[in-house]
C-alpha positions as CSV (number, residue, x, y, z in Angstrom):
1,M,0.1,-0.1,0.2
2,T,1.1,3.5,-0.8
3,S,-0.3,7.3,1.1
4,E,-1.8,9.6,-1.6
5,R,-2.1,13.1,0.0
6,Y,-5.6,15.3,-1.1
7,S,-5.9,18.7,0.0
8,L,-9.0,21.1,0.9
9,R,-8.4,25.0,0.9
10,L,-10.9,27.0,2.3
11,G,-11.4,30.5,1.4
12,D,-13.4,33.5,2.1
13,T,-13.9,31.8,6.1
14,D,-14.5,33.9,9.3
15,V,-11.5,32.9,10.5
16,A,-7.7,33.9,9.8
17,P,-5.8,32.5,7.1
18,G,-4.4,29.0,8.3
19,E,-6.6,29.0,10.9
20,I,-9.9,26.6,11.4
21,G,-12.7,26.5,14.0
22,L,-12.6,23.2,15.6
23,I,-15.8,22.8,14.7
24,D,-15.7,22.4,11.7
25,L,-12.5,20.9,11.6
26,S,-14.3,18.0,13.5
27,A,-17.2,18.2,11.1
28,I,-15.3,18.1,7.7
29,S,-12.7,15.5,8.9
30,G,-15.7,13.4,10.3
31,R,-17.6,13.4,7.1
32,L,-14.6,12.8,4.7
33,Q,-13.6,10.2,6.6
34,E,-17.2,8.5,6.7
35,L,-17.0,8.8,2.8
36,A,-13.7,7.4,1.8
37,T,-14.5,4.4,4.4
38,R,-17.9,4.3,2.3
39,V,-16.3,4.7,-0.8
40,G,-13.9,1.9,-0.2
41,R,-16.5,-0.5,0.9
42,W,-18.4,0.1,-2.5
43,V,-14.9,-0.3,-4.2
44,A,-14.9,-3.9,-1.9
45,E,-18.8,-4.8,-3.0
46,I,-19.6,-5.0,0.8
47,D,-23.2,-4.7,1.0
48,R,-23.7,-6.0,4.5
49,P,-24.0,-4.2,7.9
50,G,-20.7,-5.0,10.1
51,R,-16.8,-3.7,9.8
52,S,-14.8,-3.4,7.1
53,T,-12.2,-5.7,5.9
54,S,-8.6,-4.9,7.2
55,V,-7.7,-4.4,3.7
56,V,-10.6,-1.7,2.8
57,E,-10.2,-0.1,7.2
58,Q,-6.0,0.3,6.2
59,A,-6.3,1.9,2.6
60,V,-9.5,4.0,3.3
61,T,-7.5,5.7,6.7
62,L,-7.2,9.4,6.2
63,R,-4.9,11.7,8.3
64,L,-4.7,15.4,8.8
65,T,-1.0,15.9,8.1
66,A,-0.8,20.1,8.1
67,V,-3.2,22.9,8.5
68,R,-1.5,26.0,6.3
69,E,-1.8,29.6,5.1
70,G,-3.5,30.1,1.9
71,S,-6.3,31.0,2.9
72,T,-6.3,27.8,5.2
73,V,-5.1,24.7,3.5
74,L,-6.1,21.2,4.9
75,D,-3.5,18.6,3.8
76,V,-5.3,15.0,4.8
77,V,-3.1,11.9,3.4
78,R,-5.0,8.3,2.6
79,G,-3.3,5.4,3.8
80,P,-1.2,3.9,6.8
81,Q,2.0,5.3,7.6
82,G,5.0,3.2,6.4
83,T,3.8,1.7,3.5
84,L,5.6,1.1,0.4
85,D,5.5,3.8,-2.2
86,F,3.3,1.7,-5.2
87,D,-0.7,1.2,-5.5
88,T,-2.9,-2.0,-5.3
89,P,-5.2,-2.2,-7.8
90,F,-7.9,-2.0,-4.8
91,E,-6.3,1.5,-3.8
92,Q,-6.2,2.8,-7.0
93,A,-10.1,2.2,-7.6
94,V,-10.5,4.0,-4.3
95,D,-8.6,6.9,-5.6
96,D,-10.7,6.8,-8.7
97,R,-14.1,6.6,-6.9
98,F,-13.3,8.6,-4.2
99,W,-12.5,11.6,-6.5
100,Q,-15.2,10.9,-8.8
101,V,-17.1,12.2,-5.9
102,L,-15.8,14.7,-4.7
103,A,-15.7,16.1,-8.5
104,G,-18.9,15.1,-8.7
105,I,-19.6,18.1,-5.3
106,S,-18.2,20.6,-7.3
107,E,-20.4,20.1,-10.8
108,D,-23.2,18.5,-9.0
109,L,-22.9,15.5,-10.9
110,P,-22.7,11.7,-8.5
111,P,-21.7,8.7,-9.9
112,T,-24.9,7.6,-11.5
113,D,-24.1,4.1,-9.6
114,A,-23.1,5.4,-6.2
115,P,-24.8,3.9,-3.2
116,P,-27.1,5.6,-0.8
117,A,-24.4,5.6,2.4
118,V,-22.2,7.3,-0.6
119,R,-24.7,10.0,-1.5
120,E,-25.7,10.6,2.0
121,S,-22.1,11.1,2.9
122,A,-20.6,13.0,0.1
123,L,-23.8,15.5,0.9
124,E,-23.1,15.6,4.9
125,L,-19.8,16.7,3.1
126,L,-20.8,19.2,1.5
127,D,-23.1,21.0,4.3
128,S,-19.6,20.5,6.6
129,L,-17.7,22.5,3.8
130,A,-20.4,25.1,3.4
131,H,-20.3,26.0,7.1
132,A,-16.6,26.4,7.1
133,A,-16.2,28.8,4.2
134,R,-17.6,30.4,1.5
135,S,-15.3,28.8,-1.6
136,V,-13.1,25.6,-2.0
137,E,-10.9,24.1,-3.5
138,L,-10.0,20.2,-3.7
139,T,-6.7,18.8,-4.9
140,N,-6.1,14.7,-5.6
141,P,-2.8,13.4,-5.6
142,F,-2.4,13.5,-9.5
143,G,-2.8,17.1,-9.6
144,D,-6.1,17.5,-10.7
145,R,-8.1,20.5,-8.9
146,V,-11.8,21.3,-9.0
147,S,-13.3,24.7,-7.1
148,F,-17.0,25.3,-6.0
149,R,-18.7,27.9,-3.5
150,P,-20.4,25.2,-1.5
151,A,-23.6,26.8,-0.9
152,E,-24.4,27.4,-4.4
153,R,-24.3,23.6,-5.5
154,E,-27.4,22.0,-5.7
155,R,-28.0,19.1,-2.8
156,S,-31.2,17.4,-4.7
157,V,-28.6,15.7,-6.9
158,W,-27.6,13.7,-3.9
159,A,-31.0,12.5,-3.1
160,T,-30.7,8.6,-1.7
161,Q,-32.2,6.0,-3.8
162,A,-35.7,4.7,-2.6
163,R,-35.5,2.5,0.5
164,T,-38.3,-0.1,1.5
165,V,-39.5,-0.3,5.3
166,H,-40.9,-3.6,5.9
167,D,-44.2,-4.0,7.9
168,D,-42.9,-7.2,10.0
169,E,-41.1,-6.0,13.1
170,V,-37.8,-7.4,14.0
171,T,-36.1,-7.8,17.8
172,V,-32.5,-7.4,17.7
173,S,-30.2,-6.9,20.5
174,G,-26.5,-6.0,21.4
175,V,-24.3,-2.7,22.7
176,V,-25.7,1.1,21.6
177,E,-22.2,2.4,20.4
178,M,-23.3,5.5,18.8
179,V,-26.3,8.3,19.0
180,D,-26.4,11.4,17.1
181,L,-29.0,13.4,18.8
182,K,-29.4,16.0,16.2
183,S,-30.4,12.9,13.5
184,H,-32.4,10.8,16.2
185,K,-29.8,7.8,14.5
186,F,-28.5,5.6,17.0
187,R,-26.1,2.5,16.1
188,L,-26.2,-1.1,17.9
189,R,-23.6,-3.8,17.8
190,D,-25.2,-6.8,17.5
191,D,-24.0,-10.1,18.9
192,L,-22.4,-11.4,15.7
193,G,-20.5,-7.8,15.2
194,N,-22.7,-6.7,12.6
195,A,-23.4,-2.4,12.9
196,I,-27.1,-1.9,12.7
197,P,-28.2,2.0,12.1
198,L,-31.1,3.0,13.9
199,E,-33.7,5.3,13.0
200,G,-36.1,7.0,15.2
201,V,-34.5,6.9,18.7
202,E,-36.1,8.9,21.2
203,T,-33.3,11.5,22.8
204,T,-33.8,9.9,25.8
205,A,-32.3,6.7,25.0
206,A,-28.8,8.8,25.0
207,R,-28.3,7.0,28.3
208,L,-28.3,3.5,26.7
209,V,-25.3,4.2,24.8
210,G,-22.3,1.9,26.1
211,G,-24.7,-0.4,27.7
212,R,-27.1,-3.5,26.5
213,A,-30.3,-2.7,24.9
214,T,-33.0,-4.4,23.1
215,V,-34.3,-3.0,19.9
216,I,-37.8,-3.9,18.1
217,G,-38.2,-2.2,14.8
218,R,-39.1,-2.2,11.0
219,P,-36.0,-3.6,8.7
220,V,-35.3,-0.7,6.4
221,H,-33.9,-2.7,3.0
222,N,-31.9,-0.5,0.2
223,A,-32.6,-1.3,-3.6
224,K,-30.6,-4.2,-3.6
225,G,-32.4,-6.3,-0.6
226,G,-29.7,-5.1,1.8
227,L,-30.7,-4.2,5.4
228,V,-29.5,-0.6,5.8
229,A,-31.1,0.3,9.3
230,I,-33.8,-0.4,11.6
231,A,-36.6,2.2,12.1
232,T,-36.7,2.1,15.4
233,T,-40.2,1.3,17.6
234,S,-38.6,0.6,20.9
235,I,-35.2,0.7,22.5
236,S,-34.8,-0.4,26.1
237,S,-32.1,-1.9,28.3
238,A,-31.3,-5.4,28.4
239,S,-29.2,-7.0,31.0
240,I,-26.8,-10.1,29.6
241,P,-29.2,-13.9,30.4
242,N,-28.6,-15.0,34.0
243,E,-28.1,-18.2,32.5
244,W,-24.5,-16.7,31.0
245,V,-22.6,-15.7,33.8
246,A,-24.5,-17.4,36.8
247,R,-21.9,-18.9,38.9
248,V,-22.0,-23.0,39.9
249,E,-20.3,-23.1,43.2
250,D,-19.1,-26.8,43.2
251,E,-17.4,-27.8,46.7
252,A,-17.1,-31.2,46.3
253,W,-13.7,-31.2,45.7
254,R,-12.7,-30.3,49.2
255,T,-14.1,-33.7,49.9
256,R,-12.5,-35.7,47.4
257,S,-8.7,-37.4,47.8
258,S,-6.7,-37.5,45.2
259,S,-4.3,-40.6,47.2
260,P,-4.9,-44.5,47.2
261,D,-7.5,-45.7,49.3
262,P,-6.0,-48.0,51.8
263,S,-8.9,-50.6,52.3
264,G,-8.9,-50.6,48.5
265,G,-7.0,-53.6,46.5
266,V,-7.1,-56.8,45.3
267,D,-7.8,-59.4,48.1
268,F,-5.7,-62.9,47.8
269,S,-6.7,-65.9,49.1
270,D,-3.8,-67.7,50.8
271,D,-3.1,-70.2,48.1
272,E,-3.0,-67.7,45.9
273,W,-0.5,-65.4,48.1
274,T,1.9,-68.4,48.6
275,A,1.9,-69.1,44.8
276,F,2.5,-65.4,43.7
277,L,5.6,-65.9,46.5
278,D,6.8,-69.0,44.5
279,A,7.0,-67.6,41.2
280,V,8.8,-64.4,42.4
281,S,11.5,-66.5,44.1
282,G,11.8,-68.4,40.8
283,Q,10.6,-72.0,42.8
């Protein structure tokens, strides 16, 4: 794997050149990493919920290496540190599609086959850029450059494709890992390790973050039939079943002895014992 450098130039901002508000930095970096991850899953054709493979996670890892003037420039590197100086075919495909999406943001032209998750992340990145700057310039590792004014871009072209919400309810248990109080979206990691987005959750459920919960809701599927979320109707705290953690106190070992039983063994008759002694002495 290799590392590839991208840059984001934020112009006409409300802060001094070379500076950026922490809120804007957090929003832009978070949306950019989310977009890269979803593009990597798109390239790898991973439609299921849950974590990506280690190859995908390493390839799409983004690192902020510098914040410099001109007006404010963010230098971002894709790929882990200490990598070999060549691209794998997978990395090349990730860079190509990642740039297609970024360039598409500047031209209101999303890739026609971009999945809903990629479209959603692109739109959220656009909104975070609009909050931070009035003009943006993006540059890819090959020197290609696009410029645009985020507030003037057309959001509707990034609308996600139709989803299907089924009437039959499902019940899922796991650990609540994430909550977005603004969008009322949570994420549940079930006992098989799958990360399942939860929609429509009441903000009072934020107290469940980090603990086990049981969710009842209607499954939401994308156009390909893959599960993309659960439209939650209820969420409640769930403890681990007692039989999973119950301890059994067995003290029987204290009365058991590992030494031979002095009264045990084989009983010989007098004639048998005499025959045995004769055999041993060779008589």
